N, C-alpha and C positions, 0 to 999 in steps of 0.2 A: 179670870185669865187662861183656866182649863179648858173653857168651850171655844176661847177663841184659837187659843193652840190647836183643839180639835180641829178648825176650819181649815179645807182648803186654799191654797193660794189664789185661785179661779175665784173663790166666793170673797175672801178678803179684798181681790182687786176690782169687783163687781162694786163691793160695799163702797171702795174708795173713790171711786165715778160716781155713785149715786148721791155721796155727802159732796165733792166738788161741784157737779152740777146746778144738784137740790131736785132731782126726779128721780123719778123711780124706776125700778128695775126693769120694765119693760121699753122705758123709752133712752134708755142709755147702752140699747143694745149695741149702736154703731161706736160709740164712743168705746164701749168696753172691749168690742171688737178688736179697733184701733192699738189701745192700751194693752192688749195681750200681744198683738202683731211689734208693739213698739219692746216691750219688756223680753220677747222673743228674740229680737235681735242682737248683731254684735255693734251696735251703736256705739259712739264713744263720745264724751265732748270732747269739742276742739279748744276749750279754752283750759289755762295752766292749773293741773293738779297741786294748786298750793294751798295746803291745808292751813298753815299761817293767815296766808291773804284773806279766807271764808272766814277765820275767825275774827281777824279784825275788822271787816263789813260787818259782822253778827255786832259785836260789841258799837261799833258805829251808832247803829240801826238802834238799839238801847239807850245807847247816849241821846239821840235825837228824839227818840219818847221819853226823856227823862227819866230813864231808867236807871239809875249808876246804881245801885244795889244790885238789880238784876242783872247790871255787868259784870260785877265786881265776883256775883256769884256763878255766874256762866264761866269766868274766867278761871276760878278755882275749880271747877267740875271739869272744866277741859282738861288742867294740869294734871288734874289725879286720873282722866279716864287714859292721859298719854303713856301714863306708868305702869295700866293695865294692858292684857291682851285680849280685853273680851268683843272687842269692834276689828276686822282686819280692814275693813271700807269706811275708817275717821273722815275723810273730806266728802266721800259718797251723800254721807247721812247729816253731815253738816251743811253741805249743800241744798240737800234737799230740805233741811228747815229753814236756810233762807227764803229759798224760791218760795216753801208754803208760808212766808212771815209776810209777803209782798201784800200791799193792798190792791185788792181785785178792781178797784174802783179806780185805780191808775190805769190805764192804757199805755203808757209808755214803760211800766217795769213791770207789766202783767205781759201773760204770755198770748198775750194777741196778736202780736209778729208772729207769726207762724211761720213764715219763710227764712227767718233769723233762726227760730230755735230749733225748726227742722235741718237748716244748713250744722247746727253746731252737732246734731246726729248722729254726721254722716259717718260711716263704718271706717272702720282703720283694721288692720292685720299686722304680724308680728315685721312684715318685709317692706313698710309700706314708709315712706319718704316722703313727711309732711311739707307742704308748699305754703305759707300763709301770705295771703293776698294784700301786701303793705301800702299804707297810703302812701298815695306818688307825693313827693317833697312839694309839689306844687299846691297841695289840698292841704289847708288851713285846718287846725285842730278842730275849731268850729264851726264847719261845713256843715254838720248833721244841725248844728242850733239856728243855723243860720236859716232854716226854712227847708231841709231837704227831707223831715220825715223822720228820720232813723231814728231807732229807741234809743234812751238816754244812758244804756248799755252799751249801746256802740258809737255812741259820737266820743264818749268818756275813754276808750280804750283806745280810740284809734284805729282799729282794725276790723275788716270787715269781717262779719261769720259768714257773709254769703263768697268769699273769697279761698275760702279752704280749699284747698286741691291738693288731695293726697295722691299717691301712686298704689295700685294694691297690684295684685297677680294677674297675669293677663288671662282675658276673658273676650271671646268673640265677639267683633264688633256686626250689631243687628244688621243685616245685608239690606235692610228697607231703608235704612240711612243714605241713601243716594241722590246725589244732585240733581236736581232739576223736577223729583216729586211735588206736584202742590200737594198741602192738607185738604185731608179727606174729614171733619170731625161729625160727629154727632152727637147726640148727646149722650155722654156716659163711655162713649167708642175711640181709640185711640185711634187718629190718624196713622194711616202703615208707612209715612215715610219719617215717624219719631220712634227714638229709641223705646227699649218696652220700660227700662226703666224709669225715661223722664216723664212715662206716663200712667203708671203704675203708683207711682208716689203720689199726685195729685188725687186721684180715685179715696184713696184712705185719708188723703187729708181733706177733700171735701165731706168727710161722714163726719167729721167735730162737729160739733153744733156752734153756730157762730156767739150764740148768747154764752157759752163757755168762753170766746176769746175777748170779743168786745161787748161792751154795753148797748142793749138791747136801743133801738131806736123805734118812731113811730112808724103806723101803718104809712104815712102820705111820704115821709121822707125816705122809707124803705122803695117804695114802688120807682118815685123821682130817680133813685140812685139804680135801681137795674134798669131801668129803663135807660139812661142815659149811658152805661157800661158797655151798651148792646149797640150803641151808635158808632158807626167808625169815622162819622163827621158832623160838623157841626151844622147848622142854616146855611149858612152859607155854601157849603161844599168842599170847604178846605178839611183836610183831612185831622183827626189828632193825634194827640201823641200814644194815648193808649192801642189806637190802632197800629202806630208802628211800632210799639213796643211786641207787639202781638208776632208782628211782622217779623220784628229782628229776632226772637228767639226762634223763629225757624229755619231764619238766614244761617242764624251762628250754627246749625246743623245741616247745612247747605242745602236747606227746600226753600224754592221759590215762594214767597210769600204773596198777599195778592197786591201790595203796591211796590215792593220790592222783591228785584227780579234781577236774573243773572244776565247780563250785557254779552253775548258773545262776540259781540265787536271789538268794545272795550275792557272783556276780559277782567269785568268786576260785575259785583254788586251794585246796582241803582236804582234811585226811582223815578218813576215813568213820568219824563217833560211833563205829559199834560195832565199828572196828578197834580192837584192843590195842598200845595203843604208849601209853612213857611220856611225864610233861608235857614234860620238857625236849627230845626229839624232835619232839614234834608244834610246840610252840613254833618250833624251828629249821627244821621243815620248812616249817613257816607262813611263814616270812620267807624263805625261799630260793624258793618258791612265786612270790614277786612277779615273780620275771625271768619267769614263764613268762607270766605277767600282760601284764606290760610287752611282750611279745614280739607276744603277741597282737596287743595294740592298735596295735604298728609294722605288724606283718606284714598286718595288716586293712588298713590303708590303704594301704601300699602294690597289695597284690591289687587294690582297690576303683579304685585311682587310673590302674595301671600301663597298662590298657589304653582306658583314657579320650583320646580324641585331643583332643576339647575342651580338657583341662587343659592343652595347648598345652607347649612346647619345656621351659619353664623350668618348668614341673610336671614334667614326664617327666625331667629332670634331678634334681630334687629328689626323685623315689621312686629314681632309678640310686643317688641318696649313701646314700638308704635301707638300697638292696640291698645294697650295699658295707659297709655298719656291721652288715646282718645276716649276711653273707657271712663277715666278721671274728669274730663273735659264734659263726656256727657251727665257725668251724675252732676258736674254743677250746672248742666243745664234744666236737670229734674227738678233742682232746687229753684229755680228760675220758675219752672212753669209750675211745680206748687204756688207758687205763691202769686202769680200772675192769677190760677184758679181761686185763690182764696180769696180772693181781691173783687174778681166778679161774681163772687157768691155773697159775701160781705155785702152788708150796706154801710155804708163809710163814706162821706164823701172827699176823702183822703186818699190818694195812691200813693205808696210805697216804692211803686215802679215804676219808673221814668227813666229817660234815656240819659240824662245827667248823672244818675245813680248807674245807671247801666257803663258808662262808660269810665265810670271810678271802681266799680265792681269787677271789670270786664278786662281793668290794665294790666296784672299780672298776668290773666289766664292768652292775653294776645300777645305779650312779650314770650309766654312759654310756645306758645302755636309758632310764634316768628323763628323760633330759636328750631324750632321743630321743621318746617318749613326750609327752613335755609339747610339746616343738615343733609334733607332729601336729596337739595339740589346738588351738596358737595358730595352726597354719597352712592350719587347716579353713575352709573354703570363698573361699579364697585363691589368686590364678592372678597370673601374671606379675611386674611389677615390686611388685605389692603383698607375692607371696608373697615375694620377695626382700627387701624390708624387714621382712617379722616374721622371717627366720632373722639378718637382720643385729641386730636388737634382741637378740634371745637372746645375740647374742657379746658384747655390753655386761655381761660379769662377771668377777670378780677371779677367780676359778679359773682357773688355767692350761691344765689338760688340759681343760675342760669350751669353755675359748675356744677353744682349739687343733681341736676337734671341728666346733663351729659356725661356725667359720672353712675348714675343709676342707669341710664341706660347702654354704658361701655360694660358694666357689671354684665348685663345680660348678653349685647352682643360677643362679651371675651369668652362667655362662660363652654361655650365649643371648643373655641383653640385651647385652655387653658386642660378641658379632658385629650382633646389629642393630645399636649403635652404632656401629662402624667402617665397615657397610656402607654405613647412612645418611649418616655425615660423608664419605667419601671417593667413596663414588659415586653418594649423593643416592637409592639403591635402597632401598625401604620393603617387606619383604616376611615380613608382619606379618599369618597367615591368622589366627590364634587371639586376634588384639586384645592381646598381653601387652607391646609397648613402648609406654614414654609418648608417644611422636611418633603422633599418630592423623592418619587422612588420608579425606577424603570426596568420592568419585570423582565426584558429583553436582554439584561447584562446576565451573564453567566457566572459563577461563584468565584472564578479565580481572580474576577475581577469586583469583586462587590465590593470591598474597601474603599475602589478609586472612583469607580462609575456609577453605580447602583442607586449611590444616595447623593442628594445635593440639597442644596437652597435654594428654594425659590425669593431672589433677595425681594420682590416684590409683594411679596406676602407675610416678610415680617413685621411685624406690628411694630409701632412707633416707642409701644412702651416696650419693648424688649431688648437690650441692646445687640450688636454684632458679636459680640464677646458671648452673653449668654446663649445667641441663638446657634454659635457652632459647638459652643460644650452641647446645648441639647442635640445636633447632629451626630456628634461624634459618642454620645453614649447609647443613643439609640444603634447607632450602625455598629458598636461594640458588641453587643446581645446580640446582634444578628450574626456579626462574625465569628462570637462564641461558639453559637448557635450551629452554624449553616458551615464554617471551613474548620474552623479547630476540632467540632462534632463536641463540643462539653455540657454535658447535662444539668450542667446544675441549674436549678429555678432561677430563675432573677430576684425572687424575693431574697435569697440565701446571700447574692452579691451585693445588693445595696438593698437594706428596709426602705420598704415603700411607704411613703408620705400620705395622709390624708386628704384623697382628690376633693377637686373642686366641685360637690356634688349637687350645690346651688348658686344662683346667680347670687347671693349674698357670700356663701365663698370666697366668690368670685370675685366681689368687691374688698373683700376684708385682704384679699390676696394682690389685688392690683394697688392698695393703699399702703401698699409694706413690698414695694419691688427690690429695695433694694436689701431689705432685711429679711423675713422669713421665704420670702420668694428666690433671693438670691443665695439662702442658705441652702434650700432643697435642691437646686441644679446644681451648686458646687458640690454638696453630698455626696447627689449620685454619681456627677463626674467624677472625684474622686474615689471612688470604691469601683466602679465600673471599670476605667482606666486601668487602676493598679492591678487590679486581678487580671485583668484580659496581657497585661504584661509580665504577670506572674505566669500565665498559663505558657506565652510563647518563651518565657525564658527556662522553665522547668521542663515543661513536654516537648518541645520543641529546639531548646537548645539557640536560641536564635540569637544571645550574644558571641555563643562560642562558634556559629557560623560567620559571625560578621568579622571574628579573627582571623579564621583558616581564608577568609580572600584577603585579608591583609599579608599572610603569609606565604600564601599559594600565587593567587593570582596579581597580587601587588612584589611578586620577591621578597618577600619579609624574610622567609628560611633560609641564610646564605648557606649554608654545610649544603641543605638540600638542591635548592639551583646549580651551584656548581658543581656538585656531584652528576647530575640531572645532563648538563652541559657535557661534562666528559665524558658521558656514556652514550649521549646523541652524536657528539662530534663527527663519529666514523657514518651516520646512517645522514646524516642531515646535510653533508655535504653531498651527495648524491643528489641528480634531479630530482623535484618533487614528483613528476609523473611516476619514480618507480619507489614510491613509498609507501609503506601498509601500516596501517593505522593499529592492528593487533601488534606490527611488534614493535611500532613505539611506544605502547598500552603497557608491552610486557618491560620492556626498559622504562619507563615510569614506577613500575611496581618498583623494582629493583632498585632503583635510588630511594623508593622509601623504606623498605628494607633497611638500608646500608646506611640511613641517615636519621636523625632526630622525629624526623615525621613518623617514623613508624610507632612512637608512644600518642599519637594523636587518638581520640574519637575514632571507633568505626565508625559512623555514624557518618562520619566526617571525610573519613578518606575515601569510604565506597562511592562518594561525590563528585571525586577528583579524576578525570578523565583529561584526553589527548583528543584534538580537534586538529581539523587541517582546515585551512583555508581553501578558499577558489584559487586554482592552478593557474599562471601565467606563463605564456612562451619565454623561455629562460632562466624561469623559480627553479631556486632551489630549496632543500629541504631547511633550510633556516627562515625564508621569504616564508613558507606556507604551515609552518609548525607553530602549537600555541597549546596553552593548556586551558580546561574547560572545567566548570565547576555546575553540576547539575542541581538544580533549587524546583521545589516543588511544597503544595499546600500549601500554610499559614504563613512557611515564609518569602514564599515566591510574592505576597504583598508589601516586602521589603525590597525585595532582591528580584524586581520585574526585569521586563526583557530587555524594557530600554537599561534598566540598573545594569545587567550582563552586558548589553553590548559595549557600554562606556567602560565595563570592567575589560571589555577582549579587546578595547582600542589602546588602553592605557598598558595592557600583557604586551601587546605586539611592540610601543616604543620602547618599553622599560625590557624586552628583552632584546630588541635591536641593539640599544646601548648597553646592553650588558654584554653582546656579542662581540660589539666593538672593545670593551672591556679586556673581554677574552684574548681576543685579537692582538692586541698590543702587548699582554702578556706572555704570548706565544711571538710574538717579534723580538721583546726585549732579551726572552730568554735564549732566540735563537743568535742573538749577536751575541752575548755573553760566552755563551758555547764555541760557536765561530771565532771569536775576535782571537783567542791562542791559536788555533788552527792556520789563519791566515794571515799569519805574522811572516811567515816567510817567503809572501808576495808582497812587497813594497811597493806594486802599480798598484792595489787595490787600495791601499789610503785614504786615497783621495775619496774614493766614490763608499768605502764604508764610513766613513767621517761624515760623510752627505747625510746615507741612513743612520747616523745616530741622531743628528742634530732635527731631521724632521721627525724621527719616532718620539723625540723629547717632544718636539709642540704638540704632538699629537698626545700624547699620553698627558700633556699637562690640560689640555681642554679635555680631554674624556673622564679626567680626574675631578676639574671641578664641573663639569657637566654633571656626574655623579654625585661630588656632593650636592648640587644645586637640586636633584630632583629626590635625592632620598632623604637629606635632611631637612633642609628649605622647603621642599613640595609636601610630599608623604609624610615625612616624623610629624612636622607641623599641623598638616590638617589632619591627621589619626588623632592624635594628641587631642584637638578640639571637637574633632568626633564622639572620641569616647567621654569625654567629660559631658558633652550633651545628651548621651545617650544615659549615661549615668542619674542625669537631670532631670532627663524622660518623664513629663507626666501622663503622656499619653501614645498612642503608637504614632497617631500623625505627627507628634515632634519628633520621633527616631525619623520617618518615612525622611520629613524635611529636613532634619540634619547629616543622613547617609544622602539625598540628592544635593545639599551646597558641598560636601565635601567631594561628591564625585566631579559635580560642577567645577570646583576648585582646582582638583589634579587637572583636569580634562585641559582647562585656561592655562595652568602653570605651565605643563607638560608640554604648552603649544600645539594642542592638538584642538583649539575651537577655530573656526573662522576666521576668525582677529588675527591670528596667529600663522594663517597659512604660508606666507611669506620665509616665517623662519622657520617652518617645518619643512619647506623646501630645502634651504639652504642648509638645514641638520643635516636633511638625509644625504644632501652633496657633500656633505664635510666624512659621512661612515662610508658613502662608497669612496672617497677618497683613501681613506683609511683601508678601503679592502683590495682597492689598488696598489698601493704601498705593501701591502703584505705579498701580495701577487707578485710585485716588482723584486721585492728581498727576494721571496723565496726564488725567484729565476736565480738574481744574481748568485746568492750562496749555490743555487745548485749546478750551476757554473762554473764558480771558484772551486767548489769542492772537486767535481770533476776535475778541474785541470791538476790541482793541486794531488788529487788520486795520482792521474797520469806521471806527473812529475819525479813522483814518490816511486812509482811503479818503474817506471826509466831509470832512477838513479840504484834502486835495488838491484835492476838487472845487471847495470853496469858494475855496480861494486861484485858481484857475483859472479859476473864473467871473469874480472881481476882475481878473484880471489882462485877461480881452477885456470889460472895461466895463460888468459886469453884475453885480446884489447877488450878495453869495458865496453867500446863501440863502433862500429864501422861511420864509414863517412856517410855512407847515404839514414843509416839511421840517425845520427847526430844531423843531417841536416833538415831530414823527417820533422826530430823534436824542435829542433827554432823554427821550424815553417810552423809547427803547431801553437806554439809559444804567442809566433808574432801574431797569428792569425785571435790568439785568445786578445792580446793585448790591443787588437783592434777593436775588438767589442766591448773593450773600457769605456772609452768617450759613446759611446751609444748608450750604456748603460746609464753615466753619467750628463749624458743628455736630456735622456730619460726621464730621471730623477727629478732635474730641475724642473722639466718641464711639471714634471706631478707636484713639484715642491710648488711651482708659480700660480698652477690653479688650487692647491690647498690654500695657501695664502691668500688669495682674493678672494675665495670662498668665506675664508674667516673673518677677513675683514671685512665681507659684506654682510655677514653677519653681525657684526660688532656695531656696525652702523646700525641696521635694525634694531638693535638692544638697546643703545643709547637712544632710539626718539620714541622708544615704546613705552607706553603709559603706566606699565605696571614696572615700580619701584625696586621689586625684587629683581627684575631682568636687565635693569641698568646698575644693580650694581652687580649683576652675574658679568656685566660686561669688563665692570674694573676687575674683575678677579682674572677673567679669562686675557685682558692685558695689562698685567700687572707694572709690567716693565715697560710699556709703553713703546714696545718691538713695531706692534701692528700700528701705530698711532703715525711714528713716523714713515712707515710706508703711501699712507692714505689720507690725502688732503680732507676729503671728507669726515673720516672720524677725526682729525682734530676738528675741524669746525660743530662737529656734532657734539663732542666730548665741551668744548669753550660753552656752546650753548645751553649743555646740561648743566653744567657747573652755574654759569650766571641765574639759570633759574631757581638753583641751590640758593645760592646766597640771598638772590631777592628776596624768596620765601622767610632764609634766616633775620 
């Protein structure tokens, strides 16, 4: 034993070859080299590594030989061996013992079928996807026993070892495998059109002595067999099956054979009509030749796309997956070539390689190539995520083998996409040279529009295995990282914002990720989305006071700070009553600062107050300061992403509307104050009672209208919309949610304040009502001015008269009394004019209000219809306007029908 242990493995292997073949060391040189090559390779048997099955076979062999005691002893020894860790590969040792126990005189169970054994030695690696060539359903289990010539082990297993078709890492397909090259074989020289793997294996196989494979035949039999194998036809000139098999093996690789060639007219491989061959062989050859056509289709696509850099990383991955499949296909063909080579070298009367067997063995590879060819057709003109979607669509099948094939290809194709994705969501980097990723970047967009315009989704490039919600979150994650770095100038590393997960370093990682899209993949996207969005919102609220600016918009531009707005109007009244062309912005800015210091606005953040400013609109002829005055709020930096120019334009429109409505309330307050102050003074002028009563009635109508409009605008529009906005902002998960909620808020108040295009007629009527209120103020001021002047003259006349009487003189002369009566008569003559002017004003005002109510009742907005009920609560206007009665009746009818 010590001597045996000291021998090298090569010496032991050479001794084993000598013992098996029964020859000397010099005679087994070729067999020894082949054995060293086999042992040094990574070959692995394709049969199942079932230790229990091997032990059962050994027991059955012992029982067949009537060695029951040995079988029992073997069982006991095997049980003891399982409890000890002496051997790591028990199955391999047991399988070797079972193989060595076979009788060498039985060719069916001996290693004579070299092609089968070599197929079982095809290498696999850790990333291969095994593909078992299952027996077709139409093939009976006893097919091999009915004269197929297959080995006994193959017939009983029901699985063809030659059909093993594995998937390994991508290797470049030999450039010599081009369709149309004719085989040029010489003794020991591989044809240039055949793959390197397919021709190096038979070379090693030929070195194995036929004596070690099959029983030796006599010299006469050997010479007869050799001559017959070299003939392509029989005496009648008909091509035999062996020649067709040889041609078919070339056709499988897209190479024209001697008898089977590509027909450019029919676009298929076929046997020339001049060649004499039986109809059954011709039909079988035609069915087998389809593999060559399918191979050429796939190979043509890979050759055309492999060197196309514009095809992108996803496309190159797809080509690499096709190369992988073709490599495994070539590996299968190498086994068939080795089988044919062995049969040509052996002296045997039976042939194991026939067209019928090729038809059985190549059934599953044909299905596999059909799938690849169909996939190639379906993926024509696609790239990037669109290509991945096409591959993913083909995986939705009930065939488990086809699904496994497509899933493997998808894992390779999606690997670059997932790498793009993880680089984007963890680093914010987008290196998409060939525009394959579903996130697009526009380098021409400036920083202030980064969030809105720089990054977008290419919907055509979103893979079908990624949902639209996931794609939106992926876009937001990377966009948030870039927004933090470029706009917020936040230098926090992305790794501290969200912990980076393991990326898909290999296609195997991509396959595992694709198998759990709703689990691990979704968790990674959600985790990165929540972490990044939360950090961005924290930075905006903490460093840039986003919520404080939002509240400032509500207080100042939407007139929410009541004391400030009222005091500002009081201070601005003298200035804004002047023509618009005489206003100066610096004067108005000083008044604004005075109003801030005198009200609660002074306690706001300095950052907010310094952004508040005055803005003068474009001046039109006849405009006063009230028409062009507006408050402004300056925004810049990150908050300008929320308060965009479009949003600030909406705020300006709403402010002008609210400022005008507030001015109407201010005017009506002055009108009411004037009426209350002058009522007692003018009691001495009974001739004015009628016109003053008319003024009070019209003023009351206007006050009611403006109060209802103010209630509607303040509570039903602004407060309700603001409450919805604030709740959404508090619950927002990302910046897009805040932007969307803010835009909805502005759209709502624009619509309900009658500032949208659909409410233009309502707005025109409302502006006309506002104009009538201003006209009424001017008319009442003129009335009171004239009345007070007349009252002052009458009091002055009475005082002078009283003074003269106290001095002992006549109170008035006849001329003075006549002058006084003339003046009073002239004043009294102006009163009917004032009454008519007020009646006209009242008529215009009421007609406009009635038209406004008609438009409100026909509005689609329910809140506006309810506003019409409040404006005409006592049906005062309904009694005057027939259209209003019809509109109200139709509205009530619709409401009753809905109930």
